[in-house]
C-alpha positions as CSV (number, residue, x, y, z in Angstrom):
1,M,89.5,123.8,97.4
2,T,86.8,124.8,99.9
3,D,87.2,124.8,103.7
4,A,84.6,122.0,103.8
5,T,86.7,119.8,101.5
6,K,89.9,120.5,103.5
7,S,88.1,119.5,106.7
8,R,86.9,116.3,105.1
9,I,90.4,115.4,104.0
10,Y,91.8,116.0,107.5
11,L,89.0,114.0,109.1
12,A,89.4,111.1,106.6
13,T,93.1,111.0,107.3
14,I,92.6,111.1,111.1
15,A,90.0,108.3,110.8
16,V,92.4,106.1,108.8
17,L,95.2,106.7,111.2
18,L,93.0,105.8,114.2
19,L,92.0,102.5,112.4
20,V,95.7,101.7,111.9
21,I,96.6,102.5,115.5
22,G,93.6,100.3,116.7
23,A,94.8,97.4,114.5
24,M,98.3,97.8,115.8
25,A,97.1,97.9,119.4
26,Y,95.0,94.7,118.8
27,Q,98.0,93.0,117.2
28,F,100.5,94.0,119.9
29,I,98.4,93.6,123.0
30,L,95.8,90.9,122.3
31,A,96.4,88.8,119.2
32,G,100.2,88.5,118.9
33,S,101.7,86.6,116.0
34,T,100.0,83.2,116.1
35,E,98.4,80.5,114.0
36,K,96.4,77.3,114.7
37,A,98.7,74.4,115.3
38,D,98.0,70.8,114.0
39,D,97.4,69.6,117.6
40,G,94.8,72.2,118.3
41,R,97.0,74.5,120.3
42,L,97.9,78.1,119.3
43,A,101.3,78.3,117.8
44,I,103.3,81.5,118.6
45,L,105.4,82.5,115.6
46,L,108.8,83.9,116.5
47,E,112.1,84.6,114.9
48,P,114.8,81.9,115.6
49,G,116.6,84.1,118.1
50,E,113.4,84.9,119.9
51,R,112.4,81.3,120.1
52,A,115.9,80.4,121.5
53,L,115.5,83.1,124.2
54,M,112.1,81.7,125.2
55,L,113.4,78.1,125.4
56,T,116.5,79.2,127.4
57,E,114.2,80.8,129.9
58,M,112.1,77.7,130.1
59,R,115.2,75.5,130.8
60,A,116.2,78.0,133.5
61,F,112.7,77.7,135.0
62,V,113.0,73.9,135.2
63,A,116.5,74.2,136.8
64,G,115.0,76.6,139.4
65,L,112.2,74.2,140.2
66,Q,114.8,71.5,140.8
67,R,116.7,73.8,143.2
68,M,113.5,74.7,145.0
69,S,112.5,71.1,145.4
70,D,115.9,70.2,146.8
71,A,115.6,73.1,149.3
72,L,112.1,71.9,150.3
73,S,113.3,68.4,150.9
74,R,115.8,69.7,153.4
75,D,113.3,72.2,155.0
76,D,115.6,75.0,153.9
77,M,113.1,77.7,153.7
78,K,115.7,80.4,153.3
79,G,117.0,78.5,150.2
80,V,113.4,78.2,148.9
81,A,112.9,82.0,149.3
82,K,116.2,82.7,147.5
83,V,115.3,80.6,144.5
84,A,111.7,81.8,144.3
85,R,112.8,85.4,144.4
86,E,115.2,84.8,141.5
87,M,112.3,83.3,139.5
88,G,109.8,86.0,140.4
89,S,109.2,89.5,139.0
90,A,112.8,90.4,139.3
91,R,113.7,87.8,136.6
92,A,111.0,89.2,134.3
93,H,112.7,92.6,134.6
94,D,116.3,91.2,134.3
95,V,115.7,89.4,131.0
96,D,115.9,91.7,128.1
97,V,112.9,90.7,126.0
98,P,112.7,92.7,122.8
99,L,109.6,94.9,122.4
100,A,108.9,93.3,119.0
101,M,108.9,89.9,120.6
102,M,106.5,91.0,123.3
103,G,104.2,92.1,120.6
104,K,104.1,88.6,119.1
105,L,103.0,87.0,122.4
106,P,99.2,86.7,122.7
107,L,97.5,88.3,125.8
108,G,96.6,84.9,127.3
109,F,100.3,83.8,127.2
110,K,101.5,87.0,128.8
111,T,98.8,86.8,131.5
112,L,100.0,83.2,132.4
113,A,103.6,84.2,132.3
114,F,103.2,87.2,134.6
115,G,101.0,85.1,136.9
116,V,103.8,82.6,137.3
117,H,106.4,85.3,138.1
118,G,103.9,86.8,140.6
119,G,103.3,83.4,142.2
120,F,107.0,83.0,142.9
121,D,107.1,86.4,144.5
122,T,104.4,85.2,146.9
123,I,106.3,81.9,147.5
124,A,109.4,83.9,148.4
125,I,107.6,86.1,150.9
126,D,105.7,83.3,152.6
127,A,108.8,81.1,152.8
128,E,110.5,83.8,154.8
129,T,107.6,84.8,157.0
130,I,105.6,81.6,157.4
131,G,108.3,79.1,156.8
132,M,106.0,76.0,156.3
133,P,107.1,73.6,153.6
134,K,103.6,72.2,153.2
135,H,102.2,75.6,152.6
136,T,104.9,76.3,150.0
137,L,104.2,73.0,148.2
138,G,100.6,74.1,147.8
139,Q,101.7,77.4,146.4
140,L,104.1,75.7,144.0
141,S,101.2,73.4,142.8
142,D,99.2,76.5,142.0
143,V,102.1,77.9,140.0
144,L,102.6,74.7,138.1
145,Q,98.9,74.6,137.2
146,K,99.6,77.8,135.2
147,C,102.5,76.1,133.5
148,V,100.3,73.2,132.6
149,A,97.7,75.5,131.2
150,C,100.3,77.4,129.2
151,H,101.9,74.3,127.6
152,S,98.4,72.9,127.0
153,S,97.4,76.0,125.1
154,Y,100.5,77.2,123.3
155,Q,103.5,76.0,121.3
156,V,106.4,78.0,120.0
157,K,107.3,77.9,116.3
158,T,109.8,79.6,114.0
159,A,108.0,81.9,111.6
160,T,108.4,81.2,107.9
161,T,109.1,83.9,105.3
162,A,105.5,83.9,104.2
163,Q,104.2,84.3,107.7
164,R,106.6,87.2,108.3
165,R,105.1,88.9,105.2
166,I,101.6,88.4,106.4
167,G,102.5,89.8,109.8
168,E,104.1,92.9,108.2
169,G,100.9,93.4,106.2
170,V,98.7,93.3,109.3
171,A,101.0,95.6,111.2
172,D,101.4,98.1,108.4
173,P,98.2,98.2,106.3
174,L,98.9,101.6,104.8
175,R,101.6,100.6,102.4
176,Q,99.4,100.9,99.3
177,E,100.6,103.8,97.1
178,G,97.1,105.3,97.0
179,S,96.9,105.8,100.7
180,I,96.4,109.3,102.0
181,A,98.5,108.6,105.1
182,R,101.4,107.2,103.1
183,R,101.7,110.2,100.9
184,G,101.6,112.4,104.0
185,R,100.6,115.4,101.9
186,V,97.4,116.1,100.0
187,Q,97.5,119.1,97.8
188,D,95.0,120.6,95.5
189,R,96.0,121.8,92.1
190,Q,97.0,125.2,93.5
191,G,99.0,123.5,96.3
192,Q,97.0,125.3,98.9
193,A,96.0,122.5,101.3
194,E,98.3,119.9,102.8
195,I,98.3,117.4,105.7
196,P,100.9,118.1,108.3
197,P,103.9,115.7,108.2
198,T,103.2,114.6,111.7
199,L,100.3,112.7,110.4
200,T,102.3,110.6,108.0
201,R,102.5,106.8,108.3
202,T,106.2,106.8,109.3
203,A,105.2,108.1,112.7
204,F,103.1,105.0,113.2
205,Q,105.1,102.2,111.7
206,Y,105.0,99.0,113.7
207,A,108.4,97.7,114.6
């Protein structure tokens, strides 16, 4: 095997791996695991445990809104700040969301979710420093607009077995036996040329 042939093999392997990484990045960061729902919204496909976690967080969110409304009705701005801080970025860090689940959430959903947490951070700060219930109500309205936008755009479904298989195929497109990256080694008849094991598909499997 000539040096030129060896170089082409290496370049072809690197090109394939870059395509796989690009597809994985698109799936994980932008697209998520979704399908078009019957009502026109985008359905996010999750495992039963992941869906239960998300719904638990939504119920906690509603409970937090009730506590904040109660504090506002009594002009208890310290109470407002306490509840808002619990629902802000600190809660996003406290909840142990699996990495695989984060990859299933589309970018638009994640943007709205982080925006909601950030909005509560601002409410907490202003409730302590400004202390005006009317100002806080306006901020709360802005946060709830994001909630309305999210529920208008997305629904959460449990993925079926067939949908899981499709997702695995997108995340791991190099499972065909003939793939250079799957074999990890390409040798000529004399066994002189090989692709380093670091370029095998196992290093890039999508969890």
